C-alpha positions, 0 to 999 in steps of 0.5 A: 758169356753170351746169353742164351737165345731165348733170353735174348729173344725175350729182351728183344720182345720187351723192347719191341713187342710188336716185332715178329721174329722170323730170323734171329742171329747172334753176333758172337764177336761182341766183347762188351755187348750182346748183339743180335740181328733180327730179320736182317733189318734191326740190330739190338745191342744189350750191355753185358754189365755196368761198365758196358752201360757207360760205354754204350752211353758214350758211344751214343754221344759220339755217334750223334756227333759223327753222323753229322760229319761223315758221308758213310753210314754209321749206326743211327739208333731208333730206340735207346735205353740205358742198357740197350739200343736198336738201330737199322741193320747196315748192309755190306760185307766186312771189308777184308784185305782179300776183298780189297786185293781182288778189286781193280786199281781204280776201285782200290783207290776209291775205297782208300779215298773213302776211308781217308775222307771219313777219317779226316772228317772224324779226326777234325771234329771240333772237340774243344767245346765238348771237353768233359763230354767226350770219353777218352778212347779206351785204346792205348795211345799215351806214353804211360799206357805203353810204358806199362805195356812194355813193363808187362811185356818184358815180364810175361812175353820176353821169356817166350821170345827168341833173341831176334824177337826180343831185339825187334820188340826193344827197337820198337819200344825204344823208338817211341818211348825214348823219344821225348816227342814220341807221343806228342799229338793234338788230341782228336776224335778217333774210332779206335778199332777200325778192324775189317769187320767194322768197315762195310763194303758193298762190292764196288764201294764202302757203305758204312762204319760200325762199332764205335765202342772204343771211340773217343779222344785220342791219337789219330795215328792209331786209326791209321796204324790199324789200317796199316796193319790190316791193309798195308801202307800202300793202301793207307798212302792212297788215302792221302788226297782226302787226308791232308797232313797224313804223313805227319802221323805215319811214324806213330801209325807204324808203331801202333800197327806193330805194337798192337800185336804185342798187346794182343799176346799180352791180353791172351796171357793175362786173361786166358782168352786164347783167341788174342794169340791169333788176332793178328793173323791175316794182316798185311806185311806192308809197312815201311 
């Protein structure tokens, strides 16, 4: 549960006693951290528990690496503590699909290429020398994780589905899990959660990417799959000029784009958090 406004204000003043708080906004979507924006100029993130402290430390290490390689803004901490960070507020609005569809074709292509360039730079980060120093992404990108998700899906979701929906899920899982090469990929540094509210848009171009709490070593196709689900394959294909070899990842990306909806329903059933049941609404239906 998000802490009360007075307690969060107290924590802000503890970190920066000199700050005068004129505007105080709580981001209610933080699942791991309590997030507040002060005066529309500073972002304060406070870890909710010990697990979140470890995630925050991993995220800071990743940001140190990523910001050297990408040309979109990412959070740059001004102040670090084991359980909290402060960084400048990044301007921009969430890059919603509706906003993208209202752009002219030239600007649509520009935003797609910006994301392609960002992801290619991130995915090609040399990580061999950093083995053991970078976390594994918390997103499911391994055969073992998806076999487990399938088992739980069969047990808990299938009783709620119509026959044709079960057949769809079976084909989706079989297409990857019965293929010995299905999850063969070269591990890369990935974002892991490229939801539209983590991509910032300035009206004519993208301005930044935020929230690297799920980032880590994993399958680069997952990031492409997230974008497939949000913006559609016609958008993702426009990234190709800035992302050489992207076509090699699209089969797995299509799997992730669809299977994540099953994963969200499963999370809703297992945690009792009903918002997971509607997490897929508003996405694209443009997957080949």
